[in-house]
N, C-alpha and C positions, 0 to 999 in steps of 0.2 A: 627199379628201373624197368621200363617197358621194353619187351623184346620186339624189335621192329620187324623181325621176320614173320611174326604172327599177325601183323596188321593186315587189313584187307588189301591194301595196295602199298607196296614198298617203293621207294624212289627208284625209278628206272624199270619197274616191273611192267610187263605188258598186260593189259586188262583181259586180253583173250586167253592168256594162260591161267589166270586166277579164276575167272568165271567162264566155265566151259560152254554154258548155254545162256540164252537170253533170260530164261525164267529165273535163274538164281540171282541175276543182277536186278531184275524187277522186284523180286522178293526182298532183297536187301534195301532197295530204295523205298519200298512201301513201309517196311518195318521202321526204318529210320525216319521216314517222313511223318508217320503217325506219331512217333515218339516226340519228334521236334514240334509238331503241331500241338501236342498235349502240353509241352513245356511253355510254348508261347501262349496258350490258352490260360494256363495258371498265372503267368506274369501279367497278362492283360486284366484278369479278374482282380488280382491284387492291386494293380495300378489304378484301376477303376474304383475299387473300394476305398483306397486312400484318397483319391480325388473327390469321391463322394463325401467322405467324412470331412475333408478340408473345406469343401464348398458348402457344407450344411451350416457352418457357423457364420458364413458371410452373407452378404446381401446381393451377390451376383448370380442371377438365375442362369446366365450363360455357362458358368463353370459347373453348376449342378446339372444342366442339360448335357454338357460335354461328358461328365462322369457317367451319367445315366446311359448315354449313347455308347460309351466304351464298354460298359458292362453288358448292355444289350447285344452289341456286336460280338463280344466274346462268347456269350451264350448261344448265339446263332452259329458261330464257328464251332462250338462244341457239338451242336446238333448235326452239323455237316460232317464233322469227324466221326461221330457216333454212327451216323447212317452209312458213311463210306466203309467203315469197318464191317458192319453187318452185310453190306452188299458184297464185300470181298468174301465173307463167310458163306453167303448164299452161292456165289460163283464156285467156291471150293466144293460145296456139297453137290451142285449140279454137274460139274465137270469131273469131280474126283481128283482134282489136282491139289497139291499142298502149296498154298501161296504164302500164308503167314505162319 
């Protein structure tokens, strides 16, 4: 059973008492956002791969183009996530703040 008192926000809790400054809230959002983006990236690559395999046996070039577009978009998204992570790391080094 999950101890609800240790969750980030319990029902009825004030966000101001849990996160005392804006930086901790931003850090939490960034960590979870990057994790969620990675999961979405994995799902898109898997879906695009299955679509590509399914379209390879057929004669419909639109399905093959759609699968290829899905994979390409997922890889571009990976590049954006990768660059954003390293930009955050550079900001940490320059400012001396611990963000992630």
